[in-house]
C-alpha positions in Angstrom: 14.7 -9.1 14.9 15.2 -5.3 14.8 12.4 -3.3 16.4 10.8 -0.3 14.6 12.2 3.3 15.2 9.6 6.1 15.1 10.1 9.9 16.1 10.6 10.2 19.6 8.7 12.7 22.2 10.9 15.5 21.7 10.4 15.5 17.7 6.7 15.0 18.2 6.2 17.9 20.9 5.7 20.8 18.4 3.0 19.0 16.3 1.3 17.7 19.6 1.2 21.4 21.0 -0.6 22.4 17.7 -3.1 19.6 18.3 -3.8 20.7 21.6 -4.2 24.4 20.5 -6.5 23.7 17.7 -8.5 21.0 19.5 -9.2 19.3 16.0 -8.1 15.7 16.3 -9.4 14.1 13.2 -11.9 14.4 10.1 -9.2 16.1 7.8 -7.8 18.6 9.9 -4.6 21.0 9.8 -2.0 18.5 10.4 -3.4 15.8 8.1 -3.8 18.5 5.3 -0.1 19.6 5.9 1.2 16.1 5.9 -0.9 15.1 2.7 0.6 18.3 0.8 4.2 17.3 2.0 3.8 13.8 0.8 2.2 15.1 -2.6 5.2 17.1 -3.1 7.5 14.1 -2.7 5.3 11.6 -4.8 4.4 14.2 -7.6 0.7 13.3 -7.2 -2.2 14.3 -4.8 -2.4 12.0 -1.6 -5.4 10.9 0.5 -4.5 9.4 3.8 -6.3 6.5 5.6 -6.1 4.6 8.8 -4.3 1.6 7.1 -3.2 0.5 3.7 -5.6 -2.3 4.0 -8.4 0.1 4.6 -7.4 2.3 1.6 -7.1 -0.7 -0.7 -10.7 -1.4 0.3 -11.9 2.1 -0.2 -10.3 2.4 -3.5 -11.9 -0.8 -4.8 -15.2 0.6 -3.6 -14.4 3.7 -5.4 -14.9 1.9 -8.6 -18.3 0.8 -7.9 -17.8 -2.9 -9.1 -20.5 -5.4 -9.1 -20.7 -7.2 -5.8 -19.0 -10.7 -5.9 -16.9 -9.5 -9.0 -13.4 -11.1 -9.4 -10.4 -9.2 -8.5 -7.1 -10.7 -9.7 -4.1 -10.6 -7.4 -1.0 -12.6 -6.8 -1.3 -15.2 -4.0 2.4 -14.3 -3.1 1.4 -11.3 -1.0 0.6 -10.4 2.7 -3.2 -11.4 3.4 -4.2 -7.7 3.8 -4.3 -7.5 -0.1 -7.0 -10.3 -0.1 -8.8 -9.1 3.0 -9.3 -5.8 1.2 -11.1 -7.4 -1.5 -13.3 -9.4 0.6 -14.1 -6.3 2.7 -15.3 -4.5 -0.5 -17.6 -7.2 -1.4 -15.4 -8.8 -3.9 -13.8 -12.1 -4.6 -10.0 -12.5 -4.8 -8.8 -14.6 -7.8 -5.3 -15.7 -6.9 -2.7 -16.0 -9.7 0.8 -17.3 -9.6 3.8 -15.1 -10.2 5.9 -15.6 -13.5 9.3 -14.5 -12.1 11.2 -16.9 -10.0 12.0 -14.2 -7.5 8.2 -13.1 -7.3 9.2 -9.4 -7.6 10.4 -8.9 -11.2 8.7 -7.4 -14.2 7.5 -10.5 -15.4 4.8 -10.8 -12.7 2.9 -7.8 -14.2 0.0 -10.3 -15.2 0.3 -14.0 -15.3 -3.4 -14.6 -16.2 -4.0 -15.2 -19.8 -7.6 -14.5 -19.8 -8.5 -11.3 -18.0 -12.2 -11.1 -19.5 -13.5 -12.3 -16.3 -11.8 -10.3 -13.8 -13.3 -6.7 -12.8 -10.2 -5.4 -11.4 -6.5 -6.5 -10.6 -4.4 -5.5 -7.8 -0.5 -5.5 -8.8 1.8 -6.1 -5.8 5.2 -4.6 -5.3 6.8 -7.1 -3.0 9.2 -5.5 -0.5 8.6 -2.1 -2.0 10.2 -3.2 -5.3 10.2 -1.0 -8.6 7.3 -1.6 -11.1 6.8 0.0 -14.6 3.7 2.0 -13.9 3.3 3.2 -17.7 2.8 -0.5 -18.5 0.0 -0.8 -15.8 -1.7 2.4 -17.1 -1.6 1.2 -20.5 -2.9 -2.2 -19.7 -5.8 -0.7 -17.6 -6.8 1.5 -20.4 -6.6 -1.2 -23.2 -8.4 -3.7 -21.0 -11.0 -1.1 -19.6 -10.4 -2.7 -16.1 -9.0 -0.8 -13.0 -5.7 -1.7 -11.7 -4.6 -0.9 -8.1 -1.0 -1.1 -7.1 -0.2 -2.6 -3.7 3.0 -1.0 -2.9 2.8 -1.3 0.9 6.5 -1.2 1.5 7.2 1.2 -1.4 7.5 4.5 0.4 11.0 5.3 -0.9 10.8 3.7 -4.3 7.6 5.3 -5.3 8.6 8.7 -4.1 11.9 8.7 -6.0 11.7 6.2 -8.9 8.3 5.0 -9.7 6.4 8.2 -9.5 2.5 7.6 -9.5 0.6 8.0 -12.7 -3.0 7.2 -13.5 -3.3 3.9 -11.5 -3.6 4.5 -7.7 -0.7 3.5 -5.6 -1.3 2.5 -2.0 1.4 2.9 0.5 1.5 1.6 4.1 3.0 3.7 7.2 2.8 0.9 9.5 5.3 1.1 12.1 7.3 -2.0 10.5 7.8 0.1 7.2 10.8 2.3 6.5 8.7 5.2 6.9 6.2 4.9 9.7 3.3 6.5 11.6 2.5 3.7 13.7 -0.8 2.9 11.9 -1.7 4.3 8.6 -1.3 4.8 4.9 -2.2 6.7 1.8 -3.2 6.4 -1.5 -1.6 8.6 -4.5 -2.1 9.0 -8.1 -2.9 11.8 -10.8 -6.8 10.9 -11.0 -8.0 13.6 -8.7 -11.8 12.7 -9.1 -11.0 9.1 -8.0 -9.0 10.2 -4.9 -11.9 12.6 -4.0 -14.2 9.5 -4.1 -11.8 7.5 -2.0 -11.5 10.5 0.5 -15.3 10.6 0.9 -15.5 6.7 1.1 -13.1 6.7 4.1 -15.5 9.2 5.8 -18.7 7.1 5.5 -19.2 8.3 1.9 -20.2 11.8 3.2 -20.2 14.7 0.5 -19.4 18.2 1.6 -23.4 18.8 2.0 -23.6 16.0 4.3 -25.3 13.8 1.7 -24.1 10.0 1.4 -23.4 9.3 -2.2 -21.3 6.2 -1.8 -21.2 3.5 0.7 -18.4 4.2 2.9 -16.6 3.2 6.1 -14.6 5.0 8.8 -11.0 5.0 7.7 -9.8 8.3 8.5 -6.3 9.3 9.5 -6.0 11.0 13.0 -4.3 14.3 13.8 -1.9 12.4 16.2 -0.9 10.1 13.6 -0.4 13.1 11.3 1.9 14.5 13.9 4.1 11.4 13.7 4.0 11.4 9.9 5.2 15.1 10.0 8.0 14.4 12.4 9.0 11.5 10.4 9.1 13.6 7.3 11.3 16.1 9.1 13.9 13.2 9.8 13.2 11.3 6.7 16.4 12.4 4.6 18.8 11.1 7.6 16.8 8.0 8.2 16.8 7.1 4.7 20.6 7.4 4.2 20.7 5.0 7.2 18.5 2.5 5.7 20.1 2.7 2.2 23.4 1.8 3.8 22.0 -1.0 5.6 20.6 -2.6 2.5 23.6 -2.1 0.4 24.8 -5.5 1.0 21.5 -7.1 -0.5 21.8 -5.1 -3.6 19.2 -2.7 -3.2 19.0 0.9 -3.9 15.9 1.7 -2.1 15.1 2.2 1.6 13.2 -0.8 3.1 12.9 -2.5 6.6 12.7 -6.0 5.3 14.6 -7.7 2.3 13.9 -11.1 0.6 16.5 -13.7 0.9 16.4 -17.0 -0.7 17.2 -19.9 1.7 16.4 -17.8 4.8 13.4 -20.0 5.7 9.5 -19.6 5.0 7.7 -16.3 4.6 5.0 -17.6 7.0 1.7 -15.8 6.0 2.9 -15.2 2.3 0.8 -17.4 -0.1 -2.7 -16.5 0.4 -4.0 -19.7 -1.0 -2.5 -21.8 1.6 -4.4 -20.3 4.3 -7.7 -21.5 5.6 -9.6 -18.2 5.2 -8.7 -18.1 1.4 -8.5 -21.6 0.5 -11.7 -21.9 -1.5 -11.2 -18.9 -3.6 -10.6 -19.4 -7.3 -6.9 -19.5 -8.2 -4.5 -20.6 -11.0 -2.1 -23.1 -10.5 0.8 -22.1 -8.2 4.2 -23.6 -9.0 6.2 -20.6 -8.6 4.6 -19.2 -5.6 4.7 -22.5 -3.8 8.6 -22.6 -4.5 9.0 -19.2 -3.3 6.9 -19.9 0.1 9.1 -22.9 0.7 12.6 -21.3 -0.2 12.5 -17.3 0.3 12.4 -15.7 3.7 12.7 -12.0 4.9 15.4 -10.5 6.8 14.6 -7.5 9.2 17.0 -4.5 8.6 17.5 -2.1 11.4 19.2 1.2 12.0 19.6 1.7 15.6 
């Protein structure tokens, strides 16, 4: 297994020196603001950072103020963080099968015939794959339910091809991702009022007047993590080219650090419905998901 590669000390030094000079270490400070602005330029939409993609999924669900105990549809074929976010928001995961034999094709947009009983949906982009976001926006508008895109590994694809639109897209910058800050993530979309609610929720729900208008949590992105993000952005063009070269044998045209390979063994934690913590949650039948769990594995891609 290849180990993650993040910016080295010499690349971080200029940003750490700015932190030392400013003596602001968190709470939406200078480096975080600069990092968000640079990301927004890449993604073509405003950005709100957070301590992890999982915490941002939770905060995004909370921002919709859904009734407690509401069902949130999501594929079982996902990393369990997706389900954990819904539970943390006081909601109930409703696991559905994927319709495509590979688990990441366009057909897995929705495989639930009756969406009337779900209050929201989380659509997963496995391994950072492409999604038609216009379809999700239209579906959300027609059915009057929020759709959140869990694109944890989608930094490259969603900054180049699948530009975020109205539905919020959550990206992970965990160290195992192609673009990493150690821990962290961000959410991006063109719905500025929604992003402002999410930002406040990541800071205990505090408004500028220090009034708590929403139930919140502490999910802020520190200045030290922003320093890593800024240094990573500085080196991203070169790193991206190396990753693209590394994934070329797998037929991919976007930078990722893991690729799915049929016959490479079990995915391990993929398939939420098989885990004890989620075994009793409602779900559809899982023939395709069960087949994927048994026959698809992930291969780590390295650039060092």
